[in-house]
C-alpha positions in Angstrom: 93.1 -63.8 -83.1 94.4 -62.5 -86.4 97.7 -60.7 -86.4 96.4 -57.5 -87.9 93.6 -57.3 -85.3 96.1 -58.1 -82.5 98.4 -55.4 -83.5 95.6 -52.8 -83.8 94.3 -53.7 -80.4 97.8 -53.6 -79.0 98.4 -50.1 -80.2 95.2 -48.9 -78.5 96.2 -50.8 -75.4 99.5 -49.0 -75.3 97.8 -45.6 -75.6 95.2 -46.4 -73.0 97.3 -48.2 -70.5 100.6 -46.3 -70.9 102.5 -49.5 -71.3 105.6 -48.0 -72.9 108.0 -45.4 -71.4 110.3 -43.1 -73.2 113.8 -44.5 -73.7 115.4 -41.6 -71.9 113.2 -42.2 -68.8 114.0 -46.0 -68.9 117.7 -45.3 -69.2 117.7 -43.0 -66.1 115.7 -45.5 -64.0 118.0 -48.4 -65.0 121.0 -46.4 -64.1 119.6 -45.5 -60.7 118.9 -49.2 -60.1 122.4 -50.3 -61.0 124.0 -47.6 -58.9 122.0 -48.3 -55.8 124.3 -49.4 -53.0 123.0 -52.4 -51.1 125.2 -54.2 -48.7 122.9 -57.3 -48.4 122.4 -59.9 -51.1 119.8 -62.7 -50.3 121.0 -64.6 -53.3 124.6 -64.9 -52.3 124.0 -68.2 -50.5 120.8 -69.4 -52.3 120.5 -73.0 -53.1 118.8 -72.4 -56.5 120.3 -69.6 -58.5 119.3 -70.9 -62.0 115.8 -69.4 -62.4 115.9 -66.9 -59.6 115.7 -63.2 -60.6 116.7 -60.3 -58.4 114.4 -57.4 -57.7 116.7 -55.2 -59.9 116.5 -57.7 -62.7 112.7 -57.7 -62.8 112.3 -54.0 -62.3 114.8 -53.1 -65.0 113.0 -55.5 -67.4 109.5 -54.2 -66.6 110.6 -50.6 -67.0 111.0 -51.3 -70.7 107.2 -51.7 -70.9 105.4 -50.1 -68.0 106.1 -47.3 -65.5 106.7 -48.4 -61.9 106.2 -46.7 -58.6 108.8 -48.0 -56.1 108.0 -47.9 -52.4 110.7 -48.4 -49.8 111.1 -48.5 -46.0 113.6 -46.5 -44.0 116.3 -49.1 -44.2 116.1 -49.1 -48.0 116.1 -52.9 -48.0 112.4 -53.5 -48.1 111.2 -52.6 -51.6 107.8 -52.9 -53.4 107.2 -52.2 -57.2 103.7 -51.1 -58.2 102.2 -50.4 -61.6 99.4 -47.9 -62.2 99.0 -49.1 -65.8 98.0 -52.5 -64.4 95.4 -51.4 -61.9 97.8 -50.4 -59.1 99.2 -54.0 -59.2 102.1 -55.0 -56.9 104.4 -56.5 -59.4 107.2 -57.7 -57.1 109.0 -57.0 -53.9 112.3 -57.7 -52.1 113.4 -58.0 -48.5 117.1 -57.5 -49.4 117.1 -54.3 -51.5 117.7 -54.2 -55.2 119.9 -57.3 -55.2 117.5 -59.4 -53.2 115.2 -62.1 -54.4 112.3 -61.0 -56.5 109.2 -62.5 -55.0 106.6 -61.8 -57.7 106.2 -64.0 -60.8 106.6 -61.9 -63.9 105.5 -63.1 -67.4 108.4 -61.8 -69.4 107.2 -63.7 -72.5 103.9 -61.7 -72.6 105.6 -58.4 -72.1 108.0 -59.1 -75.0 105.2 -60.3 -77.2 103.6 -56.9 -77.3 100.3 -58.4 -78.3 97.0 -58.1 -76.5 95.6 -61.6 -75.8 92.0 -62.4 -76.4 90.8 -63.8 -73.1 93.3 -62.6 -70.5 96.7 -60.8 -70.3 98.6 -62.7 -67.7 101.4 -60.2 -67.0 101.9 -61.7 -63.5 102.5 -59.7 -60.3 102.3 -60.7 -56.7 99.0 -58.9 -55.9 96.5 -57.9 -58.4 93.1 -56.2 -58.0 90.2 -58.3 -59.4 86.4 -58.4 -58.9 84.2 -61.5 -58.7 82.2 -63.5 -59.4 84.0 -65.3 -62.3 81.2 -67.8 -63.1 77.5 -68.2 -62.6 74.4 -66.2 -63.5 76.0 -63.1 -61.9 79.4 -63.5 -63.6 81.3 -60.5 -64.9 83.5 -62.7 -67.1 80.7 -64.1 -69.3 78.3 -62.1 -71.4 74.6 -62.7 -71.1 73.6 -66.0 -72.7 77.2 -67.2 -73.2 78.2 -70.8 -72.6 80.4 -71.4 -69.5 83.4 -72.5 -71.6 86.9 -71.1 -72.0 86.0 -69.8 -75.5 83.3 -67.5 -74.0 85.3 -66.5 -71.0 86.7 -62.9 -71.1 88.5 -61.0 -68.3 86.9 -57.5 -68.1 89.2 -54.8 -69.5 88.8 -52.9 -66.2 90.8 -55.5 -64.3 93.0 -56.7 -67.2 94.3 -53.8 -69.3 92.9 -50.5 -68.1 95.1 -48.2 -66.0 94.1 -46.7 -62.6 94.7 -43.0 -62.0 97.5 -42.1 -59.5 95.9 -40.1 -56.7 98.9 -39.6 -54.5 102.5 -41.0 -54.0 105.0 -40.9 -51.2 108.1 -42.9 -50.4 106.1 -45.6 -48.6 102.5 -45.3 -50.0 100.7 -45.0 -53.3 96.9 -44.4 -53.8 95.1 -45.2 -57.1 91.5 -44.5 -58.2 89.1 -45.5 -61.0 85.6 -44.8 -62.1 84.0 -47.6 -64.1 80.9 -49.6 -65.1 80.5 -53.3 -65.5 77.5 -55.5 -66.6 77.0 -59.0 -65.3 75.7 -62.1 -67.0 72.2 -61.3 -65.9 72.4 -57.8 -67.5 72.7 -55.7 -64.3 75.0 -52.7 -64.6 77.3 -51.8 -61.8 78.5 -48.1 -61.8 81.3 -47.9 -59.3 84.2 -46.0 -57.9 87.4 -47.9 -56.9 90.2 -46.9 -54.7 93.3 -48.9 -54.0 96.0 -47.9 -51.4 99.3 -49.7 -51.3 101.6 -49.1 -48.3 104.9 -50.7 -47.4 105.3 -51.6 -43.7 108.1 -51.1 -41.2 109.4 -54.1 -39.2 107.5 -52.8 -36.2 104.3 -52.5 -38.2 104.7 -56.0 -39.5 105.1 -57.3 -35.9 102.0 -55.5 -34.9 99.8 -56.4 -37.9 100.7 -60.1 -37.6 100.5 -60.2 -33.9 104.0 -61.6 -33.4 105.7 -61.5 -30.0 109.1 -60.9 -31.6 110.8 -60.5 -35.0 114.5 -61.5 -34.9 117.1 -59.1 -36.3 118.6 -62.1 -38.1 115.7 -62.3 -40.5 114.9 -59.9 -43.3 111.3 -58.8 -44.2 109.2 -57.0 -46.6 105.5 -56.4 -46.2 102.8 -54.3 -47.9 99.2 -53.8 -47.0 96.5 -52.9 -49.5 93.2 -51.2 -48.8 90.8 -51.9 -51.6 87.5 -50.0 -51.7 84.5 -50.2 -54.0 81.7 -47.6 -53.9 78.3 -47.8 -55.5 78.4 -44.7 -57.7 75.1 -45.4 -59.4 71.4 -44.7 -58.5 70.4 -48.3 -57.9 70.8 -50.6 -54.9 73.1 -53.6 -55.4 71.0 -56.6 -54.4 71.3 -60.4 -54.3 68.4 -60.6 -56.8 70.4 -58.9 -59.5 73.9 -60.0 -58.5 76.6 -58.7 -56.2 80.4 -58.1 -56.6 83.3 -59.0 -54.4 86.8 -57.7 -54.2 89.2 -60.4 -55.1 93.0 -60.3 -54.4 95.2 -62.7 -56.3 99.0 -63.1 -55.9 101.3 -64.9 -58.4 104.6 -66.1 -56.8 107.6 -68.0 -58.0 107.3 -71.7 -57.6 110.0 -74.1 -56.5 110.2 -77.9 -55.9 110.4 -77.1 -52.1 107.5 -74.7 -51.8 104.5 -75.9 -49.7 101.3 -73.8 -49.3 99.8 -74.0 -45.9 96.3 -72.9 -44.9 95.0 -73.2 -41.3 91.3 -73.9 -40.9 88.5 -73.8 -38.4 88.0 -77.2 -36.9 84.6 -78.7 -36.3 82.0 -81.2 -37.4 81.6 -81.5 -41.2 77.8 -81.8 -40.8 77.8 -78.3 -39.2 80.7 -76.5 -41.0 80.8 -78.4 -44.3 83.8 -79.9 -46.0 87.3 -78.7 -44.8 88.5 -78.0 -48.3 87.0 -77.7 -51.8 89.4 -79.4 -54.2 87.1 -80.0 -57.2 88.0 -76.9 -59.3 90.1 -78.8 -61.9 89.3 -82.3 -60.7 90.2 -83.9 -57.4 93.7 -83.1 -56.2 95.8 -86.2 -55.7 96.7 -87.2 -52.1 100.4 -86.7 -52.8 99.7 -83.0 -53.5 97.1 -82.2 -50.9 97.3 -83.2 -47.2 94.8 -82.3 -44.5 96.0 -82.5 -40.9 94.1 -81.6 -37.7 95.6 -78.1 -37.9 96.5 -77.0 -41.4 96.0 -77.9 -45.1 99.2 -78.6 -47.0 99.2 -78.0 -50.8 102.1 -78.2 -53.2 103.3 -75.0 -54.8 105.8 -76.6 -57.2 104.3 -75.4 -60.5 104.2 -78.9 -61.8 100.5 -79.9 -61.6 97.5 -77.7 -62.4 95.2 -77.7 -59.3 93.2 -75.4 -57.1 91.7 -75.5 -53.6 89.3 -73.3 -51.7 87.9 -72.8 -48.2 84.4 -71.6 -47.3 83.8 -68.8 -44.8 82.8 -71.5 -42.3 86.3 -73.0 -42.5 88.6 -70.2 -43.5 90.7 -68.3 -41.0 92.1 -64.8 -41.8 95.6 -66.1 -42.8 97.3 -68.4 -45.3 100.9 -68.7 -46.5 103.7 -70.7 -48.1 107.2 -71.9 -47.1 110.1 -72.6 -49.4 112.2 -74.9 -47.1 115.2 -75.0 -49.3 115.7 -71.2 -49.7 114.2 -70.1 -46.3 111.4 -68.0 -47.6 108.1 -67.7 -45.7 105.2 -65.9 -47.4 102.2 -64.8 -45.3 98.9 -63.4 -46.6 96.5 -62.0 -44.0 93.2 -60.3 -44.7 90.2 -58.8 -42.9 87.6 -61.5 -42.6 84.4 -60.1 -41.1 82.8 -62.2 -38.3 79.5 -64.0 -38.9 79.4 -63.1 -42.6 78.7 -66.1 -44.9 77.6 -64.5 -48.2 80.6 -64.9 -50.7 80.2 -64.9 -54.4 80.3 -68.3 -56.2 82.7 -68.4 -59.1 81.9 -71.9 -60.4 81.3 -72.0 -64.2 77.6 -73.0 -64.2 74.2 -71.6 -63.4 74.2 -72.0 -59.7 71.7 -73.1 -57.1 73.7 -71.2 -54.4 75.3 -68.1 -56.0 76.4 -66.8 -52.6 78.1 -69.9 -51.2 81.6 -69.2 -52.5 85.1 -69.6 -51.1 87.0 -67.0 -49.1 90.6 -68.3 -49.5 91.9 -70.0 -52.6 95.3 -71.4 -53.6 96.3 -72.4 -57.1 99.3 -74.4 -58.4 100.0 -74.0 -62.0 101.0 -76.7 -64.4 100.2 -78.1 -67.9 96.4 -78.1 -68.5 96.9 -81.2 -70.7 99.8 -83.5 -71.4 102.1 -81.9 -73.9 100.7 -78.4 -73.5 102.5 -75.5 -71.9 101.6 -74.2 -68.5 100.5 -70.7 -68.0 103.6 -69.9 -66.0 104.4 -71.9 -64.1 103.8 -70.2 -60.7 101.6 -70.6 -57.6 98.9 -68.3 -56.4 97.4 -67.2 -53.1 93.9 -65.6 -53.2 91.5 -63.9 -50.8 88.0 -62.5 -51.4 85.7 -60.0 -49.6 82.1 -60.8 -48.8 79.5 -60.1 -51.5 79.0 -56.3 -51.5 75.3 -55.3 -51.1 75.7 -51.6 -51.3 73.2 -48.7 -51.6 74.1 -45.7 -53.7 77.0 -43.9 -52.1 77.9 -46.8 -49.8 81.3 -48.4 -49.8 82.9 -51.7 -48.9 86.6 -52.4 -48.2 88.9 -55.4 -48.4 92.3 -55.2 -46.7 95.1 -57.6 -47.4 98.7 -57.8 -46.0 101.4 -59.7 -47.9 104.7 -60.4 -46.1 107.9 -62.2 -47.1 110.4 -63.3 -44.5 113.8 -64.8 -45.2 115.9 -66.7 -42.8 117.1 -70.1 -41.7 114.7 -72.7 -40.3 115.8 -71.9 -36.7 114.9 -68.2 -37.0 111.7 -68.8 -39.0 110.4 -71.6 -36.8 109.0 -69.3 -33.9 107.1 -67.3 -36.5 105.6 -70.3 -38.2 104.6 -71.8 -34.9 103.0 -68.6 -33.7 101.0 -68.0 -36.9 100.2 -71.5 -38.1 100.7 -73.8 -35.1 103.1 -76.1 -36.9 106.9 -76.2 -37.3 109.2 -75.6 -40.3 110.1 -79.3 -40.1 106.4 -80.3 -40.2 105.9 -78.3 -43.4 109.1 -79.7 -45.0 108.0 -83.2 -44.4 104.3 -82.8 -45.1 104.4 -85.0 -48.1 106.9 -87.6 -46.9 
């Protein structure tokens, strides 16, 4: 992209997306962040301080470029930072207040660059609202007649740069809305209304939502739940024959050499349920990076090798997670998976024989796309999708996702890991040994 064009688009993006704040507003917010009194610091005993940012670090940085809504629980230790300018995106969170570990991966280089990128603007954030499918004859990322190549792939502005309107805000909840239209590869236009609700949860609510028998006082938690609703605001039915949309949640998290992604799956005969895991997105994942046991799938989240996996609705459960064994961080993603629903959009970059046989859960590990090239992050990603939305005019569909971070030692985390995933902290730590 030429520099002049980039700068012109950037100026428009600033006006549309409200990317910049006034200096006085930034100064006030930074002062509030610095003066906040927190008695707990999760980084005081961390094993890896070099690349770890605190919640205050990341929030202070981002406030130079975007406005943030900060949600907090009654203890003031659980914090969640959300951006209306980036589609109600959860940028980061902390279980230990302002001085705690920042869980979301933030692309500081792109913020500083102040240039709109041609294909996608990867600002980061630990839960962003997207729509699918990405590829195929019903794709919303490729224009009609385009080749399924990176040169012709464009993230729709709606889920890349356009802001959502703030409908309401309280100390623990924010609601965002958007009216929009999108055309797919086959030329069908979707007129839609979107609503996204982000709520921070109390410790008791976390315990209830995750179905935990107990939650020790020795561990610290932060969790937020998002309710994402799409409404057919047009006059035409959304049908398979012209393509359907899905709600797609993607979370970018900070990688580490000790982070392992774990995905439990439904056991059964492959002839009946299909393959346990799809690891063909960027070429087959090597066996030293992907291990399938009789209970869970282990996948490295070290940011050192570009790879992706997915689970079909026949294999996916309603939960996935990751565990950083060195720093004692357990991340859990849980979502509403309807029973006996198998139509999920297919995002493979090709004209598809089966456009509604897509994955429900995905995990991505970033890395260099080719030897000598820079990685996108690096980071790792956990993703969930709703079923394909066949909606009549006025009808709505909702996808609910909960993201939870829990910090503690292996002894205190082990009962939670056992209850949710059926394995031990030691099992995860030694998965690739």
